[in-house]
C-alpha positions as CSV (number, residue, x, y, z in Angstrom):
1,M,-17.3,8.8,-7.6
2,K,-15.2,11.1,-9.7
3,V,-11.5,10.3,-10.0
4,K,-10.3,13.5,-8.3
5,S,-12.4,13.0,-5.2
6,F,-11.4,9.3,-5.2
7,K,-7.7,10.3,-5.2
8,S,-8.3,13.0,-2.6
9,V,-9.9,10.6,-0.1
10,F,-7.1,8.1,-0.5
11,Y,-4.3,10.7,-0.3
12,I,-5.8,12.1,2.9
13,I,-6.1,8.6,4.5
14,S,-2.6,7.7,3.4
15,S,-1.2,10.9,4.8
16,I,-2.9,10.5,8.1
17,I,-1.6,6.9,8.4
18,L,1.9,8.0,7.4
19,V,2.0,10.9,10.0
20,Y,0.6,8.5,12.7
21,H,3.4,6.0,11.8
22,L,6.1,8.7,11.9
23,V,5.0,9.9,15.3
24,N,5.0,6.3,16.6
25,L,8.4,5.8,15.1
26,F,9.7,8.9,16.8
27,L,8.1,7.9,20.1
28,F,9.2,4.3,20.1
29,W,12.7,4.8,18.7
30,P,14.5,5.3,22.1
31,N,12.8,2.2,23.5
32,M,13.8,-0.1,20.6
33,P,16.7,-2.4,21.1
34,D,19.7,-2.1,18.7
35,R,18.9,-5.5,17.2
36,I,15.3,-6.3,16.3
37,A,13.5,-9.2,14.7
38,I,13.1,-8.5,10.9
39,H,11.7,-11.8,9.7
40,F,9.3,-14.3,11.2
41,T,8.4,-17.9,10.5
42,M,5.2,-19.2,12.0
43,G,5.1,-16.2,14.4
44,E,8.6,-16.7,15.7
45,P,11.5,-14.4,14.8
46,D,14.2,-16.2,12.7
47,N,16.2,-13.3,11.4
48,W,17.6,-10.2,13.2
49,G,18.9,-6.9,12.1
50,S,19.6,-3.3,13.1
51,K,16.8,-1.1,14.4
52,Y,17.5,1.1,11.4
53,F,15.8,-1.5,9.3
54,V,12.4,0.1,10.3
55,L,13.4,3.1,8.2
56,I,13.6,1.0,5.0
57,M,10.0,-0.2,4.7
58,P,8.4,3.3,4.8
59,T,11.0,4.5,2.3
60,I,10.2,1.6,-0.1
61,G,6.5,2.3,0.4
62,L,6.9,6.0,-0.5
63,L,9.1,5.1,-3.5
64,M,6.4,2.6,-4.7
65,W,3.7,5.2,-4.1
66,W,5.6,7.7,-6.2
67,L,6.3,5.3,-9.0
68,I,2.7,4.0,-9.2
69,G,1.6,7.7,-9.1
70,L,3.6,8.2,-12.3
71,L,1.7,5.4,-14.0
72,T,-1.6,6.8,-12.7
73,K,-1.0,10.2,-14.4
74,H,-0.7,8.5,-17.8
75,P,-3.4,5.8,-18.1
76,E,-3.0,5.7,-21.9
77,K,0.4,4.1,-21.4
78,L,-1.2,1.0,-19.8
79,N,-2.4,-2.2,-21.5
80,Y,-6.2,-2.7,-21.8
81,I,-8.6,-5.5,-22.6
82,N,-11.4,-4.7,-25.0
83,L,-10.4,-1.1,-25.6
84,T,-12.4,0.7,-28.2
85,E,-12.9,4.4,-29.1
86,K,-16.3,4.3,-27.5
87,N,-15.1,3.0,-24.1
88,R,-11.6,4.6,-24.0
89,E,-12.5,7.3,-21.4
90,K,-14.5,4.8,-19.3
91,Q,-11.5,2.4,-19.2
92,Y,-9.0,5.2,-18.5
93,N,-11.1,6.5,-15.6
94,M,-11.5,2.9,-14.2
95,S,-7.7,2.4,-14.6
96,E,-7.0,5.6,-12.8
97,K,-9.2,4.6,-9.9
98,I,-7.7,1.1,-9.7
99,M,-4.1,2.5,-9.9
100,T,-4.9,5.1,-7.2
101,L,-6.3,2.4,-5.0
102,I,-3.2,0.2,-5.5
103,Q,-0.9,3.1,-5.1
104,N,-2.3,4.1,-1.7
105,L,-2.8,0.5,-0.4
106,V,0.9,-0.3,-1.2
107,L,1.9,2.6,1.0
108,I,-0.5,1.8,3.7
109,A,0.4,-1.9,3.8
110,S,4.1,-1.2,4.0
111,I,3.5,1.3,6.8
112,L,1.3,-1.1,8.8
113,A,3.8,-3.9,8.3
114,N,6.5,-1.6,9.6
115,E,4.2,-0.6,12.5
116,S,4.0,-4.3,13.4
117,L,7.8,-4.6,13.4
118,I,8.2,-1.6,15.6
119,R,5.5,-2.8,18.1
120,H,7.1,-6.2,18.3
121,A,10.5,-4.6,18.9
122,V,9.2,-2.6,21.9
123,G,7.2,-5.5,23.2
124,I,3.7,-4.4,22.3
125,E,1.8,-7.3,20.6
126,N,-1.0,-6.3,18.3
127,N,-2.3,-8.8,15.8
128,V,-4.2,-6.2,13.9
129,F,-1.0,-4.8,12.5
130,N,0.1,-8.3,11.5
131,F,-3.2,-9.0,9.7
132,L,-4.0,-5.7,7.9
133,P,-1.0,-5.7,5.5
134,L,-2.0,-9.1,4.2
135,F,-5.6,-8.1,4.0
136,L,-4.7,-5.0,2.0
137,T,-2.6,-7.0,-0.3
138,G,-5.5,-9.3,-0.9
139,I,-7.7,-6.3,-1.8
140,M,-5.1,-5.1,-4.3
141,V,-5.1,-8.5,-6.0
142,L,-8.9,-8.6,-6.0
143,A,-9.0,-5.0,-7.5
144,V,-6.8,-6.1,-10.4
145,F,-9.0,-9.2,-11.1
146,Y,-12.2,-7.0,-10.8
147,N,-10.7,-4.6,-13.4
148,L,-9.9,-7.4,-15.8
149,I,-13.4,-8.9,-15.5
150,W,-15.0,-5.5,-15.8
151,A,-13.0,-4.6,-18.9
152,A,-13.6,-8.0,-20.5
153,R,-17.4,-7.6,-20.0
154,L,-17.7,-4.1,-21.5
155,K,-20.2,-4.0,-24.3
156,E,-19.3,-0.6,-25.8
C-alpha cells in the first residue's frame, strides 16, 4: 500500500472517531456531574476531578498527533538500523507508515479512553471503551518492534 493512501485511510478513520467523540461530549455534557472519576484502581474510582478534565485528553491526543505528524514529514531525521544507500527509500517509506500508524493510534486511543471516562461519568458502562485504548497501545508497541526486526533483517 502506498504511503499516501495509507495516511488517507488513517486520517479518515481518526477524523470520524474524533467527530463521533465530540458529538458524544456535546450530548453527554449536561448529564455529567461536576465531579467525575478521573483515575481507577482495579476498576474502582480512586481519584476525582472536575468534569472539565474530559477536555484535556482529546487536547493532548491532538497535540501528540500534530507532533508525531511533524516527525512523519521528515523521515530522514529519524534513526535507523541497517540503513544503506540501496535501502534508504524502502526504510523511509516503512518509517512513514509506522509513524502514521502510531500518530493516528495515539489520537484514537486517547479519544477512546476519554470516551470511557465520559460514559462512566454519565452511568453508561461499556467495557469496550476500557479495553480498546490498551489494545491500541499494544499494537503501537508491536509496530515498533516489527519495524526494528524488519530493518535488522534487510539484506539490501
